ROLUM-855063 format. One record per residue: x, y, z of N, C-alpha, C in turn. Coordinates in steps of 0.1 Angstrom, whole numbers, padded with zeros to 4 digits, always signed. Example, Ala and Ser with C-alpha at 12.3 -4.5 7.8 and 13.67 -1.06 7.14 Angstrom:
REM residues 2
+0132-0057+0078+0123-0045+0078+0132-0033+0078+0128-0022+0071+0137-0011+0071+0129+0000+0079
This chain:
REM residues 482
+1244+0857+0934+1247+0866+0920+1240+0879+0921+1249+0887+0915+1244+0902+0914+1234+0903+0903+1223+0910+0905+1214+0914+0895+1217+0926+0888+1214+0926+0876+1213+0937+0868+1200+0947+0868+1201+0959+0876+1190+0966+0880+1187+0974+0870+1192+0974+0858+1187+0984+0844+1178+0975+0839+1174+0962+0840+1167+0953+0836+1152+0956+0840+1143+0954+0831+1128+0955+0835+1121+0946+0828+1123+0933+0834+1120+0922+0826+1101+0922+0822+1093+0928+0831+1079+0928+0828+1077+0938+0816+1082+0952+0819+1079+0965+0810+1086+0957+0798+1099+0953+0797+1104+0949+0783+1098+0939+0776+1091+0930+0784+1085+0920+0777+1069+0927+0773+1064+0935+0778+1051+0943+0771+1055+0951+0759+1067+0956+0761+1070+0965+0748+1074+0956+0738+1080+0947+0740+1082+0937+0730+1072+0932+0721+1060+0928+0728+1047+0924+0725+1039+0934+0717+1041+0946+0723+1033+0958+0716+1041+0963+0703+1054+0959+0702+1060+0964+0692+1055+0957+0678+1053+0942+0681+1049+0936+0669+1034+0938+0665+1026+0947+0672+1015+0953+0668+1005+0940+0666+1002+0931+0677+0995+0920+0677+0979+0924+0672+0973+0912+0666+0958+0914+0663+0951+0908+0675+0941+0919+0682+0934+0912+0695+0922+0908+0694+0922+0894+0699+0910+0885+0699+0908+0883+0711+0910+0892+0719+0910+0888+0736+0906+0903+0742+0904+0901+0755+0902+0914+0762+0916+0921+0766+0915+0934+0767+0905+0942+0771+0898+0949+0758+0886+0954+0760+0879+0958+0747+0882+0970+0739+0893+0979+0743+0899+0987+0734+0907+0982+0724+0911+0969+0723+0918+0961+0714+0931+0969+0710+0940+0970+0720+0953+0978+0719+0952+0992+0715+0940+0996+0721+0937+1010+0717+0933+1014+0704+0928+1005+0697+0921+1007+0683+0908+1014+0686+0901+1010+0696+0886+1016+0701+0886+1022+0713+0886+1036+0709+0886+1046+0722+0880+1060+0716+0873+1065+0724+0866+1081+0721+0880+1088+0715+0876+1095+0705+0885+1105+0698+0888+1114+0706+0882+1119+0716+0886+1134+0723+0896+1129+0735+0896+1116+0738+0903+1111+0748+0915+1103+0745+0916+1100+0732+0925+1090+0729+0939+1098+0729+0939+1108+0726+0954+1112+0724+0960+1113+0738+0951+1112+0749+0958+1112+0764+0961+1098+0766+0956+1088+0760+0958+1074+0766+0964+1066+0755+0967+1072+0742+0972+1064+0731+0986+1057+0733+0995+1063+0743+1008+1061+0746+1008+1049+0756+0999+1045+0764+0997+1035+0772+0989+1022+0768+0978+1025+0760+0969+1015+0755+0975+1003+0750+0984+1004+0741+0993+0994+0737+0998+0982+0746+1003+0988+0759+1006+0978+0769+0997+0976+0779+0984+0980+0778+0974+0976+0786+0968+0961+0780+0974+0951+0784+0973+0938+0782+0967+0928+0792+0963+0917+0787+0960+0906+0798+0970+0893+0798+0967+0885+0804+0978+0874+0807+0976+0863+0795+0985+0871+0783+0989+0865+0774+1000+0855+0772+1003+0845+0765+1013+0838+0766+1027+0846+0769+1036+0843+0775+1048+0852+0779+1044+0865+0791+1033+0866+0793+1032+0877+0802+1029+0872+0817+1028+0861+0820+1028+0857+0832+1015+0858+0838+1012+0855+0851+1001+0856+0861+1005+0861+0873+1000+0875+0878+1003+0881+0892+1000+0872+0902+0990+0862+0901+0986+0855+0911+0993+0842+0912+1000+0836+0903+1007+0826+0902+1020+0829+0893+1031+0836+0897+1040+0842+0889+1052+0830+0887+1056+0829+0874+1067+0818+0871+1074+0826+0861+1072+0836+0854+1079+0841+0844+1082+0856+0846+1077+0867+0837+1084+0877+0839+1082+0887+0851+1069+0882+0855+1064+0891+0867+1072+0883+0879+1073+0873+0880+1082+0867+0890+1098+0872+0889+1102+0874+0878+1115+0880+0876+1116+0895+0882+1104+0902+0878+1104+0915+0882+1103+0916+0898+1095+0909+0904+1093+0909+0918+1105+0903+0924+1114+0894+0917+1125+0889+0925+1137+0901+0925+1137+0909+0912+1147+0920+0912+1142+0931+0922+1132+0933+0925+1126+0942+0935+1129+0939+0950+1127+0926+0952+1131+0917+0965+1147+0919+0968+1155+0920+0958+1169+0919+0957+1172+0932+0963+1166+0942+0955+1169+0957+0958+1165+0962+0970+1152+0958+0974+1147+0962+0987+1153+0954+0997+1161+0942+0997+1165+0934+1007+1155+0926+1015+1143+0922+1006+1134+0913+1013+1136+0899+1010+1131+0889+1018+1128+0877+1015+1121+0874+1001+1108+0884+1001+1100+0885+0987+1094+0896+0988+1090+0899+0977+1084+0913+0976+1072+0911+0966+1058+0913+0967+1046+0909+0961+1044+0927+0953+1040+0924+0942+1033+0937+0935+1019+0938+0939+1015+0953+0941+1004+0954+0944+0996+0962+0935+0986+0959+0929+0977+0968+0920+0965+0977+0926+0964+0975+0940+0952+0980+0947+0958+0990+0960+0970+0996+0955+0975+1006+0967+0979+0996+0979+0986+1007+0987+0991+1002+0999+0979+0994+1008+0970+1001+1003+0954+0996+1011+0955+0979+1010+0957+0974+0997+0954+0959+0997+0965+0955+1005+0979+0958+1006+0989+0953+1015+0985+0952+1030+0980+0963+1035+0975+0966+1048+0965+0956+1051+0956+0956+1043+0943+0945+1044+0949+0932+1046+0959+0927+1036+0963+0914+1035+0972+0908+1048+0981+0917+1053+0991+0915+1065+0982+0912+1076+0969+0921+1078+0962+0920+1090+0954+0907+1089+0946+0905+1079+0943+0893+1077+0951+0881+1077+0960+0882+1073+0971+0869+1075+0974+0865+1088+0975+0878+1097+0978+0875+1112+0968+0873+1123+0955+0875+1118+0946+0878+1128+0930+0871+1124+0927+0864+1135+0913+0858+1130+0903+0867+1143+0891+0864+1143+0880+0870+1150+0883+0869+1165+0887+0880+1172+0889+0879+1188+0904+0881+1190+0913+0878+1181+0926+0879+1182+0931+0894+1186+0940+0893+1198+0946+0907+1201+0955+0911+1189+0954+0925+1185+0965+0931+1179+0970+0946+1183+0981+0949+1184+0986+0962+1191+0988+0970+1176+0978+0982+1176+0980+0990+1166+0981+1004+1168+0989+1014+1161+0991+1024+1164+0979+1032+1161+0973+1040+1169+0957+1047+1167+0959+1057+1156+0970+1064+1151+0968+1074+1139+0973+1068+1129+0966+1057+1126+0969+1048+1113+0958+1052+1102+0965+1048+1089+0954+1050+1078+0942+1044+1079+0933+1048+1073+0919+1042+1075+0918+1027+1071+0929+1025+1060+0928+1008+1056+0934+0999+1066+0941+1004+1075+0945+0994+1086+0932+0995+1095+0923+1005+1098+0915+1003+1104+0902+0993+1098+0903+0994+1085+0893+0985+1077+0897+0971+1078+0911+0969+1080+0914+0957+1082+0911+0949+1093+0912+0960+1106+0910+0954+1115+0896+0949+1116+0885+0955+1112+0873+0952+1112+0869+0940+1103+0876+0938+1092+0873+0927+1084+0879+0915+1091+0889+0916+1097+0894+0903+1106+0887+0900+1119+0878+0909+1124+0872+0910+1136+0880+0908+1148+0893+0913+1145+0905+0914+1156+0899+0922+1169+0907+0922+1179+0904+0929+1193+0916+0939+1193+0915+0951+1186+0927+0960+1185+0931+0964+1200+0944+0966+1204+0949+0973+1217+0954+0987+1208+0947+0998+1211+0951+1011+1205+0961+1017+1211+0974+1021+1204+0985+1029+1210+0983+1042+1205+0982+1054+1215+0980+1066+1209+0993+1071+1208+0994+1082+1198+1004+1088+1196+1007+1100+1204+1019+1106+1205+1023+1118+1213+1020+1130+1203+1014+1140+1212+1014+1153+1207+1027+1162+1206+1032+1167+1195+1047+1174+1195+1040+1186+1195+1044+1196+1202+1039+1210+1202+1050+1217+1192+1060+1212+1189+1070+1219+1178+1063+1217+1165+1058+1208+1161+1050+1208+1150+1033+1207+1150+1028+1208+1160+1015+1209+1163+1009+1201+1156+1011+1190+1158+1003+1177+1153+1006+1166+1162+1001+1155+1161+1003+1139+1168+1014+1134+1157+1022+1128+1164+1033+1119+1154+1033+1106+1156+1040+1101+1167+1042+1087+1168+1039+1082+1181+1037+1070+1187+1037+1066+1199+1051+1065+1205+1051+1066+1219+1064+1067+1224+1070+1052+1224+1083+1050+1228+1085+1036+1229+1082+1032+1240+1080+1038+1252+1073+1035+1265+1060+1028+1263+1050+1035+1255+1037+1031+1252+1037+1017+1246+1045+1017+1236+1047+1003+1227+1053+0993+1236+1060+0996+1243+1065+0985+1253+1055+0983+1263+1049+0991+1268+1038+0986+1279+1027+0978+1271+1023+0982+1261+1014+0976+1256+1018+0960+1252+1030+0956+1246+1034+0944+1246+1035+0936+1258+1040+0942+1267+1041+0935+1280+1030+0930+1286+1019+0939+1285+1007+0936+1290+0996+0928+1280+1001+0925+1266+0994+0918+1259+1004+0910+1251+1013+0901+1255+1022+0893+1250+1016+0883+1241+1002+0881+1243+0996+0870+1232+0990+0877+1218+0995+0891+1217+0989+0898+1204+0997+0892+1195+0990+0892+1183+0992+0886+1171+1003+0895+1163+1002+0904+1164+1012+0917+1156+1012+0928+1161+1022+0937+1160+1023+0952+1162+1021+0960+1150+1013+0967+1145+1011+0975+1132+1015+0990+1136+1024+0993+1129+1032+1010+1130+1027+1016+1118+1027+1029+1116+1031+1036+1105+1042+1046+1105+1051+1043+1095+1064+1051+1095+1069+1052+1080+1073+1064+1077+1070+1078+1083+1056+1081+1083+1053+1092+1090+1039+1097+1090+1037+1105+1075+1027+1110+1073+1025+1116+1060+1034+1130+1057+1037+1136+1068+1047+1148+1069+1062+1146+1067+1063+1130+1066+1078+1127+1067+1087+1127+1080+1080+1127+1090+1085+1123+1103+1086+1110+1106+1097+1105+1112+1103+1092+1115+1104+1091+1132+1107+1082+1137+1110+1080+1150+1117+1065+1153+1120+1064+1166+1128+1051+1170+1122+1038+1167+1118+1035+1155+1111+1020+1154+1117+1012+1156+1131+1010+1154+1140+0998+1157+1138+0994+1171+1138+1000+1181+1137+0996+1195+1123+0990+1195+1113+0995+1192+1100+0988+1193+1100+0975+1185+1107+0974+1173+1107+0964+1167+1113+0949+1175+1125+0955+1180+1134+0946+1187+1126+0940+1200+1121+0947+1206+1109+0946+1218+1100+0936+1214+1092+0938+1202+1082+0930+1198+1086+0916+1195+1100+0915+1187+1107+0901+1186+1108+0894+1197+1111+0903+1208+1117+0893+1221+1106+0884+1226+1093+0889+1222+1082+0882+1225+1074+0875+1213+1082+0874+1204+1079+0864+1190+1067+0871+1186+1067+0884+1185+1054+0892+1178+1062+0899+1164+1053+0896+1155+1057+0903+1143+1052+0916+1142+1061+0928+1134+1059+0939+1132+1056+0943+1120+1043+0949+1118+1038+0953+1103+1039+0967+1102+1044+0972+1091+1048+0987+1090+1042+0992+1077+1032+1000+1079+1028+1009+1069+1038+1022+1063+1045+1016+1055+1056+1025+1051+1055+1031+1038+1040+1034+1034+1032+1042+1022+1041+1052+1016+1047+1059+1025+1054+1073+1022+1069+1071+1023+1077+1058+1022+1088+1058+1024+1098+1050+1014+1091+1046+1000+1096+1039+0994+1112+1042+0991+1114+1055+0989+1127+1060+0985+1137+1062+0998+1134+1056+1009+1145+1053+1018+1152+1043+1015+1151+1038+1005+1159+1027+0999+1171+1033+0995+1172+1045+0991+1183+1051+0986+1193+1055+0997+1191+1053+1009+1201+1055+1020+1203+1068+1024+1215+1074+1030+1217+1087+1032+1215+1095+1021+1209+1107+1024+1205+1114+1035+1189+1111+1038+1184+1101+1032+1169+1096+1038+1171+1089+1048+1161+1087+1057+1160+1080+1069+1162+1064+1062+1163+1056+1072+1165+1041+1071+1151+1035+1071+1148+1026+1062+1136+1018+1058+1133+1010+1071+1121+1009+1076+1116+1000+1086+1120+0986+1083+1121+0981+1067+1128+0969+1063+1140+0964+1069+1148+0976+1067+1162+0975+1070+1165+0975+1086+1156+0979+1093+1155+0979+1106+1147+0968+1113+1144+0960+1106+1140+0946+1110+1126+0941+1110+1116+0952+1103+1102+0950+1104+1099+0937+1096+1088+0928+1099+1084+0917+1091+1076+0918+1080+1069+0929+1079+1062+0930+1067+1064+0946+1065+1065+0950+1053+1065+0967+1049+1060+0967+1035+1050+0978+1039+1040+0981+1026+1045+0994+1021+1048+0996+1008+1051+1008+1006+1042+1015+0991+1039+1024+0992+1032+1031+0980+1043+1034+0970+1047+1028+0960+1057+1032+0952+1052+1044+0946+1040+1046+0943+1036+1058+0934+1038+1071+0942+1038+1068+0955+1041+1082+0960+1053+1091+0960+1063+1082+0959+1077+1092+0958+1087+1085+0950+1080+1073+0941+1089+1069+0929+1082+1071+0917+1088+1070+0905+1081+1073+0893+1070+1060+0889+1061+1059+0898+1053+1045+0894+1041+1052+0893+1029+1044+0884+1016+1048+0885+1008+1048+0897+0997+1057+0899+0991+1056+0908+0983+1045+0913+0984+1038+0928+0980+1026+0931+0991+1015+0930+0999+1018+0924+1011+1007+0921+1020+1008+0935+1020+0994+0942+1026+0992+0956+1033+0983+0956+1043+0981+0966+1050+0969+0970+1046+0964+0985+1046+0949+0984+1047+0944+0998+1059+0936+1001+1065+0940+1010+1081+0932+1012+1079+0924+1026+1082+0911+1025+1081+0903+1038+1097+0899+1039+1100+0902+1052+1114+0896+1058+1111+0893+1072+1107+0880+1071+1103+0873+1087+1107+0861+1089+1110+0856+1100+1110+0841+1105+1097+0838+1111+1087+0847+1113+1074+0845+1120+1062+0842+1111+1061+0852+1101+1049+0852+1092+1057+0844+1079+1045+0840+1073+1051+0831+1060+1046+0839+1047+1053+0836+1037+1050+0842+1025+1036+0835+1020+1033+0824+1021+1021+0817+1017+1008+0824+1023+1013+0828+1035+1001+0833+1042+0996+0849+1037+1006+0857+1031+1004+0869+1024+1000+0866+1011+1003+0856+1004+1000+0854+0990+0983+0848+0990+0982+0844+0998+0968+0838+1000+0957+0850+1002+0959+0859+1007+0950+0869+1011+0953+0877+0997+0962+0883+0991+0965+0890+0981+0958+0884+0969+0958+0872+0968+0949+0865+0954+0935+0867+0959+0930+0868+0968+0918+0868+0975+0913+0887+0971+0921+0895+0975+0918+0908+0976+0920+0914+0963+0932+0911+0956+0933+0919+0943+0926+0912+0932+0924+0923+0922+0919+0918+0912+0924+0907+0906+0915+0897+0898+0917+0888+0889+0925+0892+0876+0923+0904+0873+0923+0910+0860+0935+0925+0862+0945+0922+0870+0954+0932+0871+0959+0940+0861+0960+0952+0864+0967+0961+0855+0981+0961+0851+0983+0957+0839+0996+0955+0832+1003+0968+0833+0997+0979+0830+1008+0991+0830+1013+0995+0845+1002+0993+0855+1005+0994+0870+1017+0985+0874+1018+0975+0868+1027+0963+0875+1038+0969+0866+1040+0971+0855+1053+0975+0845+1058+0984+0854+1051+0996+0857+1054+1007+0867+1061+1004+0877+1058+0994+0884+1066+0990+0897+1081+0984+0893+1079+0977+0881+1093+0972+0875+1101+0984+0871+1096+0995+0863+1103+1006+0861+1108+1016+0874+1100+1016+0885+1102+1024+0896+1112+1018+0903+1113+1004+0906+1124+0998+0912+1136+1001+0904+1137+0999+0891+1150+1000+0882+1154+1014+0886+1145+1026+0884+1148+1038+0885+1156+1043+0900+1151+1037+0911+1156+1039+0924+1170+1031+0924+1170+1021+0919+1183+1011+0918+1193+1015+0911+1190+1024+0902+1204+1029+0893+1205+1043+0894+1199+1050+0905+1204+1065+0909+1218+1064+0914+1225+1073+0905+1242+1075+0914+1240+1083+0926+1252+1082+0931+1254+1090+0944+1252+1108+0939+1257+1109+0925+1259+1124+0920+1245+1127+0919+1237+1119+0912+1223+1121+0911+1216+1126+0922+1218+1120+0933+1213+1119+0947+1217+1134+0952+1228+1136+0951+1233+1150+0956+1227+1162+0948+1226+1159+0936+1220+1170+0929+1205+1170+0933+1199+1160+0937+1185+1159+0941+1183+1167+0954+1192+1167+0960+1193+1173+0977+1196+1187+0975+1203+1190+0964+1209+1205+0962+1196+1210+0958+1188+1204+0948+1177+1209+0946+1165+1211+0954+1163+1202+0963+1155+1206+0976+1158+1216+0984+1167+1218+0985+1174+1229+0993+1171+1244+0988+1172+1242+0975+1169+1255+0968+1154+1259+0968+1145+1245+0968+1130+1248+0969+1129+1253+0985+1137+1247+0994+1133+1253+1006+1135+1266+1007+1148+1272+1003+1148+1286+1004+1137+1295+0998+1132+1291+0987+1121+1298+0980+1109+1297+0990+1105+1288+0996+1094+1283+1003+1094+1295+1014+1108+1293+1020+1109+1304+1033+1108+1319+1030+1107+1321+1018+1102+1336+1015+1089+1342+1016+1082+1331+1021+1067+1334+1022+1067+1341+1036+1056+1352+1036+1055+1359+1047+1045+1355+1058+1038+1346+1052+1026+1342+1061+1027+1328+1067+1039+1324+1067+1041+1307+1073+1057+1307+1077+1058+1294+1083+1074+1291+1086+1073+1277+1081+1085+1271+1075+1086+1260+1071+1094+1251+1082+1086+1241+1086+1089+1232+1097+1098+1219+1090+1109+1216+1102+1118+1207+1098+1111+1193+1096+1119+1186+1084+1112+1173+1084+1122+1162+1083+1122+1151+1086+1130+1140+1084+1132+1136+1071+1123+1137+1063+1124+1134+1048+1127+1146+1041+1138+1147+1036+1141+1161+1029+1135+1164+1015+1125+1154+1012+1114+1158+1001+1103+1163+1005+1102+1164+1017+1087+1169+1024+1091+1186+1031+1080+1193+1026+1080+1207+1032+1067+1212+1037+1066+1213+1052+1053+1216+1058+1053+1230+1061+1046+1240+1056+1044+1253+1059+1031+1253+1071+1037+1258+1083+1028+1261+1095+1024+1275+1092+1012+1278+1089+1008+1289+1086+1003+1299+1099+1003+1311+1096+1001+1321+1107+0989+1320+1113+0988+1324+1126+0977+1322+1135+0965+1331+1130+0953+1328+1126+0943+1334+1122+0941+1328+1106+0950+1322+1103+0949+1317+1087+0948+1301+1089+0944+1295+1078+0942+1281+1076+0952+1277+1067+0954+1262+1068+0962+1258+1054+0953+1256+1043+0940+1255+1044+0931+1254+1034+0930+1266+1027+0931+1277+1033+0931+1289+1027+0943+1293+1019+0955+1292+1025+0972+1292+1018+0970+1283+1007+0967+1273+1009+0967+1260+0998+0957+1266+0983+0947+1272+0989+0937+1276+0976+0945+1289+0971+0953+1297+0975+0961+1309+0970+0971+1301+0960+0978+1290+0966+0986+1285+0956+0981+1277+0942+0969+1272+0947+0964+1265+0936+0957+1275+0926+0954+1288+0929+0951+1298+0919+0959+1299+0912+0975+1302+0915+0987+1305+0907+0991+1292+0898+0983+1281+0899+0988+1269+0894+0997+1261+0900+1000+1262+0911+1007+1253+0920+1001+1247+0930+1001+1232+0931+0993+1222+0936+1000+1216+0950+0995+1218+0959+1004+1215+0972+0997+1198+0974+1003+1190+0981+1000+1176+0983+0987+1178+0994+0986+1184+1002+0976+1184+1013+0974+1196+1022+0964+1200+1026+0962+1213+1036+0956+1205+1048+0959+1210+1062+0949+1209+1070+0945+1222+1080+0940+1222+1090+0937+1235+1094+0948+1246+1097+0961+1240+1097+0971+1249+1100+0984+1248+1090+0983+1239+1083+0994+1235+1075+0992+1230+1063+1003+1233+1054+1003+1230+1039+1014+1223+1038+1011+1210+1031+1023+1199+1027+1026+1200+1012+1040+1202+1010+1046+1205+0997+1053+1187+0996+1052+1181+0987+1060+1169+0985+1071+1172+0969+1081+1172+0972+1092+1173+0962+1093+1161+0955+1100+1159+0941+1102+1148+0936+1116+1143+0936+1118+1133+0930+1134+1128+0930+1141+1134+0917+1134+1140+0909+1138+1150+0898+1130+1161+0896+1134+1169+0889+1123+1182+0885+1127+1192+0876+1121+1198+0871+1123+1208+0863+1126+1221+0869+1136+1227+0867+1140+1241+0875+1129+1252+0869+1121+1250+0860+1111+1260+0857+1101+1260+0868+1098+1249+0875+1091+1249+0886+1094+1258+0896+1107+1262+0899+1109+1269+0910+1106+1285+0905+1105+1289+0893+1103+1300+0889+1088+1303+0891+1079+1293+0890+1065+1294+0890+1063+1295+0907+1069+1287+0913+1065+1287+0929+1071+1301+0934+1081+1309+0929+1085+1323+0934+1075+1331+0931+1072+1331+0917+1061+1341+0913+1047+1339+0920+1045+1325+0925+1032+1323+0935+1034+1330+0947+1046+1325+0955+1047+1332+0965+1049+1348+0966+1052+1355+0956+1053+1368+0955+1038+1376+0955+1029+1365+0947+1017+1369+0946+1007+1368+0961+1010+1356+0967+1006+1352+0979+1009+1365+0991+1021+1367+0991+1027+1376+1000+1019+1390+0999+1016+1393+0984+1009+1408+0985+0993+1406+0987+0986+1395+0985+0973+1394+0984+0967+1388+0998+0977+1379+1002+0969+1373+1017+0969+1380+1028+0957+1383+1032+0954+1392+1046+0961+1384+1057+0969+1392+1064+0974+1385+1078+0965+1389+1090+0954+1397+1087+0947+1398+1099+0941+1386+1103+0942+1382+1116+0934+1370+1121+0921+1371+1120+0916+1358+1113+0901+1359+1111+0895+1344+1111+0903+1336+1114+0900+1321+1118+0903+1317+1132+0893+1309+1139+0896+1306+1155+0906+1292+1151+0916+1294+1162+0926+1283+1161+0917+1270+1164+0921+1257+1160+0915+1244+1165+0927+1235+1175+0925+1234+1187+0935+1229+1198+0932+1214+1196+0942+1208+1190+0940+1192+1188+0948+1186+1199+0954+1191+1209+0964+1187+1217+0958+1172+1228+0945+1175+1229+0938+1168+1238+0930+1156+1229+0933+1152+1220+0923+1145+1211+0925+1129+1214+0941+1126+1216+0944+1111+1221+0949+1114+1236+0940+1113+1245+0946+1113+1261+0952+1105+1267+0946+1091+1267+0954+1080+1274+0965+1074+1265+0974+1068+1270+0983+1063+1262+0977+1049+1253+0969+1041+1259+0963+1030+1253+0949+1032+1254+0941+1023+1247+0927+1021+1248+0924+1010+1241+0910+1005+1241+0905+0995+1233+0892+1001+1227+0886+0995+1218+0876+1000+1212+0864+0999+1222+0855+1009+1224+0844+1008+1233+0834+0999+1227+0834+0994+1217+0825+0984+1212+0834+0974+1204+0834+0960+1208+0843+0950+1199+0836+0948+1186+0843+0945+1176+0839+0942+1163+0828+0930+1163+0831+0922+1171+0822+0909+1173+0809+0916+1178+0806+0927+1184+0794+0927+1189+0787+0938+1177+0793+0946+1170+0788+0954+1162+0778+0947+1153+0780+0938+1146+0771+0932+1139+0757+0926+1143+0757+0927+1157+0744+0922+1164+0735+0932+1168+0741+0945+1165+0735+0957+1170+0729+0965+1159+0716+0972+1162+0711+0981+1149+0717+0996+1151+0716+1002+1141+0720+1015+1142+0712+1026+1137+0713+1038+1141+0705+1049+1138+0711+1061+1132+0706+1069+1125+0715+1083+1122+0709+1094+1131+0717+1101+1138+0713+1112+1144+0722+1125+1142+0717+1138+1144+0722+1150+1142+0737+1149+1149+0747+1154+1143+0761+1155+1147+0761+1157+1161+0754+1170+1165+0754+1176+1178+0750+1168+1190+0741+1157+1184+0736+1147+1195+0744+1133+1198+0754+1134+1193+0762+1122+1189+0770+1120+1202+0774+1129+1211+0781+1127+1225+0777+1118+1234+0787+1107+1236+0782+1099+1246+0776+1085+1236+0774+1085+1223+0770+1075+1214+0785+1069+1209+0782+1056+1204+0793+1049+1197+0793+1048+1183+0801+1053+1177+0799+1055+1162+0800+1041+1156+0790+1041+1146+0787+1030+1137+0795+1033+1123+0804+1042+1123+0809+1046+1109+0820+1055+1113+0830+1054+1108+0842+1063+1110+0844+1076+1104+0846+1088+1110+0845+1102+1107+0861+1105+1103+0863+1104+1090+0878+1109+1088+0880+1122+1078+0887+1131+1083+0891+1141+1075+0902+1135+1067+0901+1141+1054+0910+1135+1043+0914+1145+1035+0926+1146+1030+0937+1138+1035+0939+1144+1051+0947+1136+1057+0955+1124+1054+0947+1110+1056+0935+1112+1058+0930+1097+1058+0931+1090+1074+0931+1095+1084+0933+1090+1099+0921+1093+1104+0913+1082+1108+0899+1086+1115+0902+1095+1126+0894+1105+1128+0893+1114+1141+0883+1103+1150+0873+1098+1145+0864+1089+1155+0865+1076+1145+0870+1066+1150+0869+1051+1145+0857+1044+1146+0852+1036+1138+0840+1029+1139+0841+1020+1153+0833+1022+1163+0834+1014+1177+0838+1024+1186+0842+1035+1185+0848+1045+1193+0836+1053+1200+0836+1058+1213+0826+1067+1217+0827+1081+1212+0820+1088+1208+0823+1101+1202+0821+1111+1216+0831+1121+1216+0832+1128+1229+0829+1142+1223+0826+1152+1233+0824+1167+1229+0836+1171+1223+0850+1169+1225+0861+1174+1217+0858+1171+1205+0854+1158+1200+0854+1153+1188+0844+1163+1178+0833+1165+1184+0824+1173+1179+0828+1188+1174+0836+1194+1183+0839+1206+1183+0850+1207+1172+0860+1197+1173+0869+1198+1161+0861+1194+1150+0853+1186+1146+0847+1186+1134+0840+1197+1129+0834+1204+1140+0825+1214+1134+0836+1227+1129+0847+1228+1137+0857+1238+1132+0862+1235+1118+0867+1221+1117+0873+1217+1104+0862+1221+1094+0850+1218+1096+0840+1220+1084+0839+1234+1082+0840+1242+1092+0838+1258+1090+0850+1260+1082+0859+1254+1085+0872+1260+1078+0874+1255+1062+0868+1246+1059+0866+1240+1042+0872+1224+1043+0874+1219+1053+0880+1204+1055+0872+1196+1050+0878+1186+1042+0871+1174+1033+0868+1161+1045+0857+1161+1047+0853+1148+1057+0849+1137+1051+0856+1125+1049+0850+1114+1041+0837+1108+1050+0830+1113+1045+0814+1110+1052+0803+1114+1040+0796+1107+1036+0790+1113+1023+0777+1125+1029+0772+1124+1040+0762+1135+1042+0763+1137+1057+0778+1140+1063+0779+1142+1078+0767+1153+1080+0763+1162+1071+0756+1174+1077+0739+1169+1079+0739+1156+1075+0724+1150+1078+0726+1142+1091+0737+1138+1096+0737+1130+1108+0749+1120+1106+0749+1114+1119+0761+1103+1119+0754+1092+1124+0759+1079+1119+0753+1067+1122+0759+1061+1135+0750+1060+1145+0757+1053+1158+0747+1040+1163+0753+1033+1171+0749+1021+1176+0737+1023+1184+0726+1015+1186+0714+1018+1194+0718+1009+1207+0711+1014+1218+0713+1007+1229+0727+1008+1238+0736+1017+1232+0750+1016+1240+0754+1030+1242+0745+1038+1243+0749+1052+1245+0749+1055+1258+0757+1068+1260+0756+1076+1271+0755+1091+1269+0743+1092+1260+0741+1105+1252+0738+1116+1260+0743+1128+1255+0743+1141+1263+0742+1150+1250+0735+1161+1247+0734+1168+1236+0745+1178+1237+0750+1183+1225+0758+1195+1225+0752+1207+1219+0754+1216+1222+0747+1231+1219+0757+1241+1218
């Protein structure tokens, strides 16, 4: 039976109930928006009437049988999954759940090393024994992208008892790779493949966008709907399409990890996001591509960077001239009222949307003109060489998770940590990929990269890195760096 994707069962039910202006003798405490600070109410009053709880007719996320079940069924149909789960804790909760569903303490799991921190956190929570497959450095874009097929194949052949292969596709910058061959090889060994596809929800639109890992055969795919579709922040999907993993395994951990009071506005925005994607016409997609081509032409007018090619037409990476930093260029854009997605030591990422106002082009043109006039081109920042960060194709943690809880830790100055095993991750954010993972030995190259990143203004997700790093005691090969 063909489903009508213009329907939004969850949103429509919320709107229907809100229109009745019901009297609230239930949570939440804002009472349909009647109780709220006046200085904030104008910003919230449009959404508060649908910020409801599990009232009659509104279903239950953790045991859906009504409108939430209908909304998830429509999403599964559109994304061509056996089942789709609504996530209100971001892709993070999906990544945690799929790992916990597959692994117990000591189980092997093959994991792409440059994965989001939520993947690493899932490994720690499960107590698994990760086989870390390192990405390749691509000099054309001056960053690490994805592991090679040969590395993935080698890992599978050497560890056929692995419980899963975990990959990231696309990367933050819209880069894709030949993931289908990796999936096929894993399936030959009856190993499921989990994909963090946080940045690829719009791949469901088809050409000219890349193909989703779900369509290419992945067993579980997690997507941040809020990143590229019109959904609220944290609203995400988990899709399962597998003969190996069972839906109930995932549902068990989702009900454990997700709030027992899930946000109805977030869930309804997943309903809306799916409808938006499913009802986009070919002509509308054509106009989107025309628009992004226009944006690329404008960005290419900048005198202090080049625009790198991306597999995702909605993403534009500015590779800044030597001697400058991405943080510096991004700050100039922000001063003109234009806010990029992220900056690194040498790049700035712009993420366009599936619709947009032509007036934004005018503002960007003015911003680039201002930056061209103001930004100094004389080199004044040392370059950071990251090409040797991940040397060998594969590695394991230097200290297994099961041993970490038996050891004490101490905080020592960053410059004294070489040869010690990190008791906490060191994460430049964004993109949220650990430079040093918990359980990895800290090397001199790590210290040098961290120091240079901090000098250039990078955000390190570590509360007080200037005061030191926690390391495990009794397992070091320490040597000071000066």
